[in-house]
All heavy atoms as TSV, in Angstrom:
chain	resi	resn	atom	element	x	y	z
A	1	MET	N	N	-169.445	-53.810	165.312
A	1	MET	CA	C	-167.986	-53.899	165.676
A	1	MET	C	C	-167.143	-53.757	164.442
A	1	MET	O	O	-167.406	-54.293	163.410
A	1	MET	CB	C	-167.725	-55.226	166.417
A	1	MET	CG	C	-166.331	-55.475	166.861
A	1	MET	SD	S	-165.990	-57.040	167.741
A	1	MET	CE	C	-166.904	-56.867	169.165
A	2	SER	N	N	-166.045	-53.006	164.467
A	2	SER	CA	C	-165.188	-52.800	163.368
A	2	SER	C	C	-164.459	-54.149	163.042
A	2	SER	O	O	-164.300	-55.004	163.870
A	2	SER	CB	C	-164.109	-51.822	163.668
A	2	SER	OG	O	-163.068	-52.287	164.448
A	3	PRO	N	N	-164.055	-54.288	161.752
A	3	PRO	CA	C	-163.360	-55.546	161.365
A	3	PRO	C	C	-162.066	-55.799	162.174
A	3	PRO	O	O	-161.763	-56.904	162.518
A	3	PRO	CB	C	-163.066	-55.322	159.923
A	3	PRO	CG	C	-164.029	-54.318	159.439
A	3	PRO	CD	C	-164.314	-53.461	160.615
A	4	LEU	N	N	-161.338	-54.714	162.512
A	4	LEU	CA	C	-160.151	-54.957	163.294
A	4	LEU	C	C	-160.465	-55.440	164.714
A	4	LEU	O	O	-159.896	-56.380	165.232
A	4	LEU	CB	C	-159.377	-53.600	163.378
A	4	LEU	CG	C	-158.120	-53.617	164.270
A	4	LEU	CD1	C	-157.092	-54.759	163.785
A	4	LEU	CD2	C	-157.412	-52.236	164.245
A	5	LEU	N	N	-161.505	-54.837	165.418
A	5	LEU	CA	C	-161.841	-55.226	166.673
A	5	LEU	C	C	-162.461	-56.686	166.651
A	5	LEU	O	O	-162.089	-57.494	167.621
A	5	LEU	CB	C	-162.879	-54.305	167.339
A	5	LEU	CG	C	-162.358	-52.930	167.745
A	5	LEU	CD1	C	-163.489	-52.098	168.253
A	5	LEU	CD2	C	-161.216	-53.058	168.790
A	6	GLN	N	N	-163.120	-57.062	165.665
A	6	GLN	CA	C	-163.653	-58.347	165.485
A	6	GLN	C	C	-162.517	-59.407	165.356
A	6	GLN	O	O	-162.559	-60.446	165.999
A	6	GLN	CB	C	-164.580	-58.476	164.324
A	6	GLN	CG	C	-165.237	-59.822	164.132
A	6	GLN	CD	C	-166.266	-60.089	165.299
A	6	GLN	OE1	O	-167.103	-59.221	165.602
A	6	GLN	NE2	N	-166.141	-61.218	165.902
A	7	LEU	N	N	-161.450	-59.028	164.610
A	7	LEU	CA	C	-160.303	-59.916	164.424
A	7	LEU	C	C	-159.662	-60.206	165.730
A	7	LEU	O	O	-159.273	-61.276	166.148
A	7	LEU	CB	C	-159.356	-59.280	163.457
A	7	LEU	CG	C	-157.999	-60.057	163.325
A	7	LEU	CD1	C	-158.297	-61.314	162.401
A	7	LEU	CD2	C	-157.002	-59.104	162.622
A	8	LEU	N	N	-159.428	-59.087	166.513
A	8	LEU	CA	C	-158.785	-59.205	167.824
A	8	LEU	C	C	-159.569	-60.021	168.748
A	8	LEU	O	O	-159.080	-60.951	169.486
A	8	LEU	CB	C	-158.458	-57.809	168.448
A	8	LEU	CG	C	-157.441	-56.980	167.640
A	8	LEU	CD1	C	-157.450	-55.575	168.250
A	8	LEU	CD2	C	-156.096	-57.586	167.621
A	9	HIS	N	N	-160.925	-59.805	168.800
A	9	HIS	CA	C	-161.818	-60.569	169.682
A	9	HIS	C	C	-161.794	-62.055	169.227
A	9	HIS	O	O	-161.697	-62.949	170.130
A	9	HIS	CB	C	-163.229	-59.978	169.529
A	9	HIS	CG	C	-164.214	-60.664	170.310
A	9	HIS	ND1	N	-164.923	-61.820	169.830
A	9	HIS	CD2	C	-164.643	-60.511	171.612
A	9	HIS	CE1	C	-165.721	-62.188	170.815
A	9	HIS	NE2	N	-165.518	-61.429	171.857
A	10	ASP	N	N	-161.889	-62.391	167.958
A	10	ASP	CA	C	-161.925	-63.759	167.511
A	10	ASP	C	C	-160.736	-64.575	167.836
A	10	ASP	O	O	-160.721	-65.772	168.037
A	10	ASP	CB	C	-162.159	-63.782	165.964
A	10	ASP	CG	C	-163.488	-63.333	165.576
A	10	ASP	OD1	O	-164.381	-63.157	166.376
A	10	ASP	OD2	O	-163.735	-63.076	164.324
A	11	HIS	N	N	-159.587	-63.866	167.961
A	11	HIS	CA	C	-158.291	-64.595	168.229
A	11	HIS	C	C	-157.849	-64.374	169.750
A	11	HIS	O	O	-156.735	-64.663	170.101
A	11	HIS	CB	C	-157.164	-64.119	167.320
A	11	HIS	CG	C	-157.470	-64.616	165.868
A	11	HIS	ND1	N	-157.244	-65.871	165.427
A	11	HIS	CD2	C	-158.052	-63.890	164.850
A	11	HIS	CE1	C	-157.592	-65.975	164.202
A	11	HIS	NE2	N	-158.053	-64.844	163.816
A	12	HIS	N	N	-158.813	-63.891	170.579
A	12	HIS	CA	C	-158.539	-63.725	171.967
A	12	HIS	C	C	-157.409	-62.849	172.315
A	12	HIS	O	O	-156.667	-63.051	173.264
A	12	HIS	CB	C	-158.413	-65.104	172.682
A	12	HIS	CG	C	-159.440	-66.071	172.353
A	12	HIS	ND1	N	-160.768	-65.990	172.873
A	12	HIS	CD2	C	-159.514	-67.107	171.548
A	12	HIS	CE1	C	-161.511	-66.885	172.392
A	12	HIS	NE2	N	-160.751	-67.632	171.597
A	13	LEU	N	N	-157.274	-61.778	171.446
A	13	LEU	CA	C	-156.217	-60.838	171.631
A	13	LEU	C	C	-156.785	-59.565	172.366
A	13	LEU	O	O	-157.919	-59.189	172.090
A	13	LEU	CB	C	-155.490	-60.411	170.359
A	13	LEU	CG	C	-154.756	-61.516	169.686
A	13	LEU	CD1	C	-154.397	-61.133	168.261
A	13	LEU	CD2	C	-153.534	-61.850	170.468
A	14	PRO	N	N	-155.978	-58.857	173.197
A	14	PRO	CA	C	-156.482	-57.677	173.864
A	14	PRO	C	C	-156.629	-56.533	172.813
A	14	PRO	O	O	-155.884	-56.507	171.751
A	14	PRO	CB	C	-155.350	-57.276	174.887
A	14	PRO	CG	C	-154.163	-57.933	174.343
A	14	PRO	CD	C	-154.636	-59.165	173.618
A	15	THR	N	N	-157.558	-55.637	173.027
A	15	THR	CA	C	-157.780	-54.504	172.086
A	15	THR	C	C	-156.854	-53.351	172.350
A	15	THR	O	O	-156.720	-52.495	171.582
A	15	THR	CB	C	-159.209	-54.035	172.111
A	15	THR	OG1	O	-159.546	-53.693	173.467
A	15	THR	CG2	C	-160.155	-55.148	171.708
A	16	ASP	N	N	-156.271	-53.277	173.553
A	16	ASP	CA	C	-155.497	-52.094	173.894
A	16	ASP	C	C	-154.260	-52.295	174.757
A	16	ASP	O	O	-153.598	-51.323	175.125
A	16	ASP	CB	C	-156.392	-51.019	174.564
A	16	ASP	CG	C	-157.014	-51.518	175.787
A	16	ASP	OD1	O	-156.632	-52.697	176.270
A	16	ASP	OD2	O	-157.715	-50.811	176.454
A	17	ASP	N	N	-153.923	-53.511	175.057
A	17	ASP	CA	C	-152.760	-53.737	176.011
A	17	ASP	C	C	-151.839	-54.810	175.404
A	17	ASP	O	O	-151.846	-55.926	175.836
A	17	ASP	CB	C	-153.270	-54.077	177.386
A	17	ASP	CG	C	-152.168	-54.063	178.422
A	17	ASP	OD1	O	-151.132	-53.499	178.123
A	17	ASP	OD2	O	-152.368	-54.541	179.485
A	18	PHE	N	N	-151.106	-54.363	174.381
A	18	PHE	CA	C	-150.118	-55.286	173.786
A	18	PHE	C	C	-148.971	-54.412	173.258
A	18	PHE	O	O	-149.115	-53.226	173.096
A	18	PHE	CB	C	-150.762	-56.154	172.657
A	18	PHE	CG	C	-151.426	-55.330	171.582
A	18	PHE	CD1	C	-150.703	-54.663	170.577
A	18	PHE	CD2	C	-152.821	-55.258	171.540
A	18	PHE	CE1	C	-151.382	-53.928	169.613
A	18	PHE	CE2	C	-153.464	-54.488	170.628
A	18	PHE	CZ	C	-152.767	-53.823	169.650
A	19	GLY	N	N	-147.813	-55.072	173.157
A	19	GLY	CA	C	-146.618	-54.362	172.678
A	19	GLY	C	C	-146.524	-54.291	171.183
A	19	GLY	O	O	-146.717	-55.366	170.514
A	20	VAL	N	N	-146.180	-53.192	170.614
A	20	VAL	CA	C	-145.952	-53.057	169.190
A	20	VAL	C	C	-144.411	-53.174	169.002
A	20	VAL	O	O	-143.727	-52.293	169.377
A	20	VAL	CB	C	-146.476	-51.715	168.596
A	20	VAL	CG1	C	-146.182	-51.653	167.101
A	20	VAL	CG2	C	-148.051	-51.629	168.847
A	21	MET	N	N	-144.008	-54.278	168.498
A	21	MET	CA	C	-142.571	-54.524	168.314
A	21	MET	C	C	-142.041	-53.879	167.038
A	21	MET	O	O	-140.848	-53.707	166.909
A	21	MET	CB	C	-142.347	-56.015	168.319
A	21	MET	CG	C	-142.885	-56.751	169.517
A	21	MET	SD	S	-141.871	-56.535	170.990
A	21	MET	CE	C	-142.638	-55.195	171.843
A	22	GLY	N	N	-142.899	-53.690	166.060
A	22	GLY	CA	C	-142.507	-53.074	164.765
A	22	GLY	C	C	-143.760	-52.769	163.904
A	22	GLY	O	O	-144.761	-53.353	164.083
A	23	HIS	N	N	-143.624	-51.887	163.034
A	23	HIS	CA	C	-144.650	-51.516	162.086
A	23	HIS	C	C	-144.052	-50.844	160.915
A	23	HIS	O	O	-143.002	-50.230	160.975
A	23	HIS	CB	C	-145.771	-50.674	162.777
A	23	HIS	CG	C	-145.330	-49.346	163.253
A	23	HIS	ND1	N	-145.398	-48.200	162.360
A	23	HIS	CD2	C	-144.743	-48.962	164.324
A	23	HIS	CE1	C	-144.965	-47.181	163.076
A	23	HIS	NE2	N	-144.479	-47.627	164.244
A	24	GLY	N	N	-144.785	-50.885	159.779
A	24	GLY	CA	C	-144.376	-50.215	158.572
A	24	GLY	C	C	-144.993	-50.826	157.385
A	24	GLY	O	O	-145.706	-51.789	157.425
A	25	LEU	N	N	-144.680	-50.165	156.220
A	25	LEU	CA	C	-145.261	-50.611	154.950
A	25	LEU	C	C	-144.519	-51.911	154.551
A	25	LEU	O	O	-143.402	-52.126	154.808
A	25	LEU	CB	C	-145.001	-49.573	153.824
A	25	LEU	CG	C	-145.896	-48.402	153.920
A	25	LEU	CD1	C	-145.438	-47.363	152.924
A	25	LEU	CD2	C	-147.309	-48.724	153.587
A	26	ALA	N	N	-145.291	-52.834	153.954
A	26	ALA	CA	C	-144.771	-54.062	153.401
A	26	ALA	C	C	-143.781	-53.649	152.264
A	26	ALA	O	O	-143.857	-52.551	151.739
A	26	ALA	CB	C	-145.819	-54.962	152.961
A	27	ASP	N	N	-142.981	-54.703	151.887
A	27	ASP	CA	C	-142.007	-54.388	150.821
A	27	ASP	C	C	-142.590	-53.842	149.521
A	27	ASP	O	O	-142.069	-52.922	148.835
A	27	ASP	CB	C	-141.164	-55.614	150.535
A	27	ASP	CG	C	-140.284	-56.027	151.680
A	27	ASP	OD1	O	-139.954	-55.152	152.480
A	27	ASP	OD2	O	-139.834	-57.194	151.740
A	28	HIS	N	N	-143.784	-54.285	149.168
A	28	HIS	CA	C	-144.387	-53.840	147.884
A	28	HIS	C	C	-145.139	-52.535	148.051
A	28	HIS	O	O	-145.508	-51.902	147.054
A	28	HIS	CB	C	-145.374	-54.880	147.359
A	28	HIS	CG	C	-146.347	-55.410	148.390
A	28	HIS	ND1	N	-147.427	-54.517	148.880
A	28	HIS	CD2	C	-146.513	-56.513	149.094
A	28	HIS	CE1	C	-148.173	-55.195	149.744
A	28	HIS	NE2	N	-147.589	-56.427	149.842
A	29	GLY	N	N	-145.214	-51.937	149.343
A	29	GLY	CA	C	-145.697	-50.598	149.520
A	29	GLY	C	C	-147.272	-50.512	149.576
A	29	GLY	O	O	-147.777	-49.412	149.673
A	30	ARG	N	N	-147.980	-51.644	149.495
A	30	ARG	CA	C	-149.423	-51.457	149.489
A	30	ARG	C	C	-150.069	-51.867	150.830
A	30	ARG	O	O	-151.006	-51.227	151.235
A	30	ARG	CB	C	-149.999	-52.424	148.435
A	30	ARG	CG	C	-151.502	-52.391	148.282
A	30	ARG	CD	C	-151.998	-53.502	147.401
A	30	ARG	NE	N	-151.783	-54.774	148.004
A	30	ARG	CZ	C	-151.515	-55.877	147.349
A	30	ARG	NH1	N	-151.401	-55.873	146.063
A	30	ARG	NH2	N	-151.326	-57.016	147.984
A	31	ASP	N	N	-149.479	-52.822	151.598
A	31	ASP	CA	C	-149.977	-53.234	152.816
A	31	ASP	C	C	-149.223	-52.628	154.005
A	31	ASP	O	O	-148.085	-52.266	153.812
A	31	ASP	CB	C	-149.959	-54.803	152.945
A	31	ASP	CG	C	-150.775	-55.513	151.824
A	31	ASP	OD1	O	-151.608	-54.884	151.235
A	31	ASP	OD2	O	-150.558	-56.690	151.691
A	32	TYR	N	N	-149.912	-52.560	155.159
A	32	TYR	CA	C	-149.251	-52.059	156.332
A	32	TYR	C	C	-149.154	-53.186	157.368
A	32	TYR	O	O	-150.202	-53.788	157.570
A	32	TYR	CB	C	-149.886	-50.793	156.916
A	32	TYR	CG	C	-149.118	-49.992	157.766
A	32	TYR	CD1	C	-148.209	-49.028	157.232
A	32	TYR	CD2	C	-149.063	-50.093	159.125
A	32	TYR	CE1	C	-147.373	-48.249	158.062
A	32	TYR	CE2	C	-148.310	-49.411	160.003
A	32	TYR	CZ	C	-147.409	-48.478	159.368
A	32	TYR	OH	O	-146.599	-47.740	160.239
A	33	VAL	N	N	-148.003	-53.438	157.917
A	33	VAL	CA	C	-147.820	-54.554	158.794
A	33	VAL	C	C	-147.465	-54.151	160.233
A	33	VAL	O	O	-146.579	-53.229	160.381
A	33	VAL	CB	C	-146.699	-55.466	158.247
A	33	VAL	CG1	C	-146.505	-56.688	159.173
A	33	VAL	CG2	C	-147.009	-55.940	156.836
A	34	PHE	N	N	-148.149	-54.723	161.215
A	34	PHE	CA	C	-147.812	-54.551	162.618
A	34	PHE	C	C	-147.253	-55.853	163.242
A	34	PHE	O	O	-147.920	-56.882	162.870
A	34	PHE	CB	C	-149.047	-54.154	163.496
A	34	PHE	CG	C	-149.531	-52.772	163.126
A	34	PHE	CD1	C	-150.534	-52.584	162.206
A	34	PHE	CD2	C	-149.066	-51.713	163.850
A	34	PHE	CE1	C	-151.023	-51.326	162.004
A	34	PHE	CE2	C	-149.546	-50.461	163.653
A	34	PHE	CZ	C	-150.505	-50.212	162.691
A	35	GLU	N	N	-146.189	-55.798	163.927
A	35	GLU	CA	C	-145.711	-56.980	164.666
A	35	GLU	C	C	-146.084	-56.618	166.104
A	35	GLU	O	O	-145.570	-55.674	166.731
A	35	GLU	CB	C	-144.298	-57.182	164.522
A	35	GLU	CG	C	-143.682	-58.359	165.281
A	35	GLU	CD	C	-142.259	-58.522	165.215
A	35	GLU	OE1	O	-141.546	-57.744	164.393
A	35	GLU	OE2	O	-141.718	-59.415	165.902
A	36	ILE	N	N	-147.012	-57.435	166.720
A	36	ILE	CA	C	-147.460	-57.190	168.015
A	36	ILE	C	C	-147.180	-58.383	168.939
A	36	ILE	O	O	-147.098	-59.481	168.473
A	36	ILE	CB	C	-149.070	-56.840	168.094
A	36	ILE	CG1	C	-149.843	-58.010	167.565
A	36	ILE	CG2	C	-149.352	-55.596	167.305
A	36	ILE	CD1	C	-151.417	-57.827	167.739
A	37	GLU	N	N	-146.976	-58.076	170.258
A	37	GLU	CA	C	-146.691	-59.064	171.152
A	37	GLU	C	C	-147.666	-59.035	172.298
A	37	GLU	O	O	-147.850	-57.981	172.905
A	37	GLU	CB	C	-145.210	-58.937	171.701
A	37	GLU	CG	C	-144.814	-60.107	172.599
A	37	GLU	CD	C	-143.363	-60.041	172.962
A	37	GLU	OE1	O	-142.611	-59.858	172.023
A	37	GLU	OE2	O	-143.003	-60.249	174.092
A	38	ASN	N	N	-148.274	-60.131	172.587
A	38	ASN	CA	C	-149.305	-60.221	173.685
A	38	ASN	C	C	-148.592	-61.102	174.783
A	38	ASN	O	O	-148.221	-62.240	174.602
A	38	ASN	CB	C	-150.508	-60.872	173.162
A	38	ASN	CG	C	-151.616	-61.097	174.215
A	38	ASN	OD1	O	-151.562	-60.341	175.203
A	38	ASN	ND2	N	-152.475	-62.104	174.078
A	39	CYS	N	N	-148.588	-60.569	175.976
A	39	CYS	CA	C	-147.980	-61.288	177.101
A	39	CYS	C	C	-148.991	-61.876	178.014
A	39	CYS	O	O	-148.644	-62.332	179.080
A	39	CYS	CB	C	-147.089	-60.284	177.907
A	39	CYS	SG	S	-145.764	-59.601	176.986
A	40	PHE	N	N	-150.295	-61.925	177.602
A	40	PHE	CA	C	-151.300	-62.360	178.521
A	40	PHE	C	C	-151.934	-63.592	177.937
A	40	PHE	O	O	-152.148	-63.751	176.693
A	40	PHE	CB	C	-152.358	-61.321	178.736
A	40	PHE	CG	C	-151.808	-60.029	179.280
A	40	PHE	CD1	C	-151.577	-58.955	178.531
A	40	PHE	CD2	C	-151.439	-59.988	180.661
A	40	PHE	CE1	C	-151.048	-57.811	179.000
A	40	PHE	CE2	C	-150.927	-58.782	181.116
A	40	PHE	CZ	C	-150.667	-57.694	180.328
A	41	ASP	N	N	-152.336	-64.564	178.790
A	41	ASP	CA	C	-153.083	-65.735	178.322
A	41	ASP	C	C	-154.477	-65.344	177.931
A	41	ASP	O	O	-154.938	-64.281	178.398
A	41	ASP	CB	C	-153.195	-66.751	179.546
A	41	ASP	CG	C	-151.845	-67.440	179.826
A	41	ASP	OD1	O	-151.090	-67.575	178.835
A	41	ASP	OD2	O	-151.572	-67.756	180.977
A	42	PRO	N	N	-155.140	-66.020	177.108
A	42	PRO	CA	C	-154.838	-67.305	176.589
A	42	PRO	C	C	-154.141	-67.251	175.200
A	42	PRO	O	O	-153.763	-68.263	174.634
A	42	PRO	CB	C	-156.204	-67.993	176.382
A	42	PRO	CG	C	-157.102	-66.850	175.940
A	42	PRO	CD	C	-156.578	-65.700	176.761
A	43	ALA	N	N	-153.877	-66.099	174.721
A	43	ALA	CA	C	-153.202	-65.918	173.370
A	43	ALA	C	C	-151.853	-65.394	173.414
A	43	ALA	O	O	-151.540	-64.499	172.599
A	43	ALA	CB	C	-154.182	-65.088	172.457
A	44	ARG	N	N	-151.048	-65.826	174.323
A	44	ARG	CA	C	-149.664	-65.361	174.466
A	44	ARG	C	C	-148.876	-65.628	173.239
A	44	ARG	O	O	-148.949	-66.673	172.693
A	44	ARG	CB	C	-149.008	-65.963	175.747
A	44	ARG	CG	C	-147.673	-65.482	176.016
A	44	ARG	CD	C	-147.134	-66.153	177.318
A	44	ARG	NE	N	-147.982	-65.676	178.376
A	44	ARG	CZ	C	-147.772	-65.854	179.647
A	44	ARG	NH1	N	-146.724	-66.526	179.986
A	44	ARG	NH2	N	-148.556	-65.321	180.585
A	45	GLY	N	N	-148.066	-64.621	172.797
A	45	GLY	CA	C	-147.180	-64.862	171.632
A	45	GLY	C	C	-146.955	-63.572	170.822
A	45	GLY	O	O	-147.433	-62.511	171.121
A	46	THR	N	N	-146.351	-63.759	169.700
A	46	THR	CA	C	-146.060	-62.713	168.788
A	46	THR	C	C	-146.856	-62.871	167.485
A	46	THR	O	O	-146.928	-63.976	166.954
A	46	THR	CB	C	-144.560	-62.633	168.446
A	46	THR	OG1	O	-143.791	-62.467	169.703
A	46	THR	CG2	C	-144.213	-61.452	167.460
A	47	TYR	N	N	-147.474	-61.796	167.021
A	47	TYR	CA	C	-148.363	-61.832	165.815
A	47	TYR	C	C	-147.987	-60.836	164.811
A	47	TYR	O	O	-147.490	-59.747	165.125
A	47	TYR	CB	C	-149.814	-61.660	166.313
A	47	TYR	CG	C	-150.290	-62.695	167.291
A	47	TYR	CD1	C	-150.084	-62.524	168.617
A	47	TYR	CD2	C	-151.047	-63.762	166.818
A	47	TYR	CE1	C	-150.574	-63.450	169.520
A	47	TYR	CE2	C	-151.475	-64.748	167.705
A	47	TYR	CZ	C	-151.287	-64.538	169.037
A	47	TYR	OH	O	-151.760	-65.457	169.985
A	48	LEU	N	N	-148.274	-61.150	163.522
A	48	LEU	CA	C	-148.115	-60.155	162.477
A	48	LEU	C	C	-149.607	-59.809	162.108
A	48	LEU	O	O	-150.364	-60.700	161.634
A	48	LEU	CB	C	-147.381	-60.668	161.271
A	48	LEU	CG	C	-145.922	-60.872	161.475
A	48	LEU	CD1	C	-145.316	-61.480	160.147
A	48	LEU	CD2	C	-145.258	-59.543	161.794
A	49	LEU	N	N	-149.909	-58.535	162.144
A	49	LEU	CA	C	-151.282	-58.084	161.734
A	49	LEU	C	C	-151.066	-57.266	160.476
A	49	LEU	O	O	-150.333	-56.248	160.500
A	49	LEU	CB	C	-151.830	-57.160	162.841
A	49	LEU	CG	C	-153.160	-56.518	162.565
A	49	LEU	CD1	C	-154.252	-57.505	162.325
A	49	LEU	CD2	C	-153.531	-55.661	163.729
A	50	THR	N	N	-151.656	-57.650	159.370
A	50	THR	CA	C	-151.481	-57.006	158.085
A	50	THR	C	C	-152.699	-56.330	157.697
A	50	THR	O	O	-153.754	-56.986	157.508
A	50	THR	CB	C	-151.037	-58.028	157.056
A	50	THR	OG1	O	-149.814	-58.669	157.427
A	50	THR	CG2	C	-150.757	-57.295	155.689
A	51	LEU	N	N	-152.667	-55.040	157.484
A	51	LEU	CA	C	-153.823	-54.273	156.893
A	51	LEU	C	C	-153.568	-54.189	155.398
A	51	LEU	O	O	-152.562	-53.641	154.921
A	51	LEU	CB	C	-153.873	-52.927	157.475
A	51	LEU	CG	C	-153.881	-52.827	158.950
A	51	LEU	CD1	C	-153.892	-51.335	159.455
A	51	LEU	CD2	C	-155.114	-53.543	159.625
A	52	THR	N	N	-154.480	-54.898	154.605
A	52	THR	CA	C	-154.255	-55.000	153.169
A	52	THR	C	C	-154.884	-53.843	152.426
A	52	THR	O	O	-155.801	-53.254	152.814
A	52	THR	CB	C	-154.790	-56.316	152.626
A	52	THR	OG1	O	-156.218	-56.374	152.862
A	52	THR	CG2	C	-154.090	-57.468	153.383
A	53	HIS	N	N	-154.318	-53.578	151.230
A	53	HIS	CA	C	-154.794	-52.663	150.236
A	53	HIS	C	C	-154.973	-51.222	150.887
A	53	HIS	O	O	-155.972	-50.567	150.798
A	53	HIS	CB	C	-156.039	-53.109	149.593
A	53	HIS	CG	C	-155.954	-54.410	148.875
A	53	HIS	ND1	N	-155.960	-55.599	149.522
A	53	HIS	CD2	C	-155.670	-54.614	147.608
A	53	HIS	CE1	C	-155.792	-56.584	148.634
A	53	HIS	NE2	N	-155.548	-56.032	147.462
A	54	VAL	N	N	-153.949	-50.713	151.603
A	54	VAL	CA	C	-154.041	-49.407	152.280
A	54	VAL	C	C	-153.782	-48.386	151.175
A	54	VAL	O	O	-152.718	-48.423	150.518
A	54	VAL	CB	C	-152.927	-49.363	153.387
A	54	VAL	CG1	C	-152.909	-47.961	153.891
A	54	VAL	CG2	C	-153.217	-50.393	154.423
A	55	VAL	N	N	-154.742	-47.612	150.930
A	55	VAL	CA	C	-154.652	-46.625	149.878
A	55	VAL	C	C	-154.076	-45.327	150.430
A	55	VAL	O	O	-153.228	-44.662	149.789
A	55	VAL	CB	C	-156.063	-46.305	149.259
A	55	VAL	CG1	C	-155.996	-45.261	148.223
A	55	VAL	CG2	C	-156.679	-47.528	148.704
A	56	GLU	N	N	-154.469	-44.845	151.608
A	56	GLU	CA	C	-153.971	-43.666	152.162
A	56	GLU	C	C	-154.021	-43.837	153.641
A	56	GLU	O	O	-154.936	-44.398	154.285
A	56	GLU	CB	C	-154.910	-42.559	151.775
A	56	GLU	CG	C	-154.587	-41.163	152.305
A	56	GLU	CD	C	-155.551	-40.094	151.845
A	56	GLU	OE1	O	-156.192	-40.270	150.775
A	56	GLU	OE2	O	-155.614	-39.142	152.537
A	57	PHE	N	N	-153.028	-43.235	154.359
A	57	PHE	CA	C	-153.012	-43.221	155.775
A	57	PHE	C	C	-152.147	-42.074	156.362
A	57	PHE	O	O	-151.286	-41.599	155.665
A	57	PHE	CB	C	-152.552	-44.526	156.407
A	57	PHE	CG	C	-151.046	-44.839	156.206
A	57	PHE	CD1	C	-150.169	-44.500	157.151
A	57	PHE	CD2	C	-150.617	-45.505	155.068
A	57	PHE	CE1	C	-148.854	-44.761	156.941
A	57	PHE	CE2	C	-149.263	-45.713	154.835
A	57	PHE	CZ	C	-148.361	-45.348	155.792
A	58	ASP	N	N	-152.540	-41.619	157.554
A	58	ASP	CA	C	-151.714	-40.652	158.273
A	58	ASP	C	C	-151.109	-41.388	159.469
A	58	ASP	O	O	-151.715	-42.126	160.132
A	58	ASP	CB	C	-152.575	-39.488	158.746
A	58	ASP	CG	C	-153.111	-38.677	157.583
A	58	ASP	OD1	O	-152.368	-38.416	156.619
A	58	ASP	OD2	O	-154.282	-38.276	157.674
A	59	GLN	N	N	-149.805	-41.065	159.707
A	59	GLN	CA	C	-149.117	-41.841	160.784
A	59	GLN	C	C	-148.568	-40.757	161.774
A	59	GLN	O	O	-147.997	-39.727	161.407
A	59	GLN	CB	C	-147.955	-42.586	160.174
A	59	GLN	CG	C	-147.109	-43.276	161.246
A	59	GLN	CD	C	-146.044	-44.097	160.629
A	59	GLN	OE1	O	-146.153	-44.571	159.555
A	59	GLN	NE2	N	-144.987	-44.304	161.371
A	60	CYS	N	N	-148.744	-41.091	163.082
A	60	CYS	CA	C	-148.194	-40.257	164.169
A	60	CYS	C	C	-147.718	-41.172	165.149
A	60	CYS	O	O	-148.425	-41.960	165.717
A	60	CYS	CB	C	-149.297	-39.320	164.623
A	60	CYS	SG	S	-148.704	-38.294	165.984
A	61	ASP	N	N	-146.453	-41.171	165.536
A	61	ASP	CA	C	-145.910	-41.896	166.559
A	61	ASP	C	C	-145.641	-41.060	167.859
A	61	ASP	O	O	-145.067	-39.891	167.618
A	61	ASP	CB	C	-144.512	-42.556	166.219
A	61	ASP	CG	C	-144.686	-43.596	165.162
A	61	ASP	OD1	O	-145.787	-44.134	165.074
A	61	ASP	OD2	O	-143.790	-43.855	164.434
A	62	ARG	N	N	-146.039	-41.497	169.013
A	62	ARG	CA	C	-145.898	-40.600	170.205
A	62	ARG	C	C	-145.562	-41.522	171.388
A	62	ARG	O	O	-146.267	-42.498	171.591
A	62	ARG	CB	C	-147.088	-39.800	170.414
A	62	ARG	CG	C	-147.020	-38.952	171.637
A	62	ARG	CD	C	-148.195	-37.990	171.776
A	62	ARG	NE	N	-149.273	-38.732	172.287
A	62	ARG	CZ	C	-150.536	-38.320	172.362
A	62	ARG	NH1	N	-150.869	-37.209	171.817
A	62	ARG	NH2	N	-151.532	-39.027	172.849
A	63	VAL	N	N	-144.632	-41.127	172.210
A	63	VAL	CA	C	-144.288	-41.776	173.449
A	63	VAL	C	C	-144.500	-40.819	174.512
A	63	VAL	O	O	-143.985	-39.685	174.556
A	63	VAL	CB	C	-142.871	-42.316	173.402
A	63	VAL	CG1	C	-142.539	-42.911	174.803
A	63	VAL	CG2	C	-142.681	-43.282	172.296
A	64	GLU	N	N	-145.310	-41.183	175.584
A	64	GLU	CA	C	-145.584	-40.327	176.712
A	64	GLU	C	C	-144.863	-40.856	177.941
A	64	GLU	O	O	-144.686	-41.960	178.104
A	64	GLU	CB	C	-147.046	-40.188	176.912
A	64	GLU	CG	C	-147.786	-39.585	175.838
A	64	GLU	CD	C	-149.241	-39.413	176.126
A	64	GLU	OE1	O	-149.585	-39.323	177.361
A	64	GLU	OE2	O	-150.018	-39.287	175.170
């Protein structure tokens, strides 16, 4: 299991059904931060997910 999936599993968060309220590079430009909202029990709430030491990434936003 990937580290990201393990993190979501450990904190009882869904792997694919949550709202992304915001995302972008942290102020210092090294980390990437997601603000996610889970509307389902048992882990209902808003969370900040930080991917640290991001060296390179490609980003594509799409709404269908």
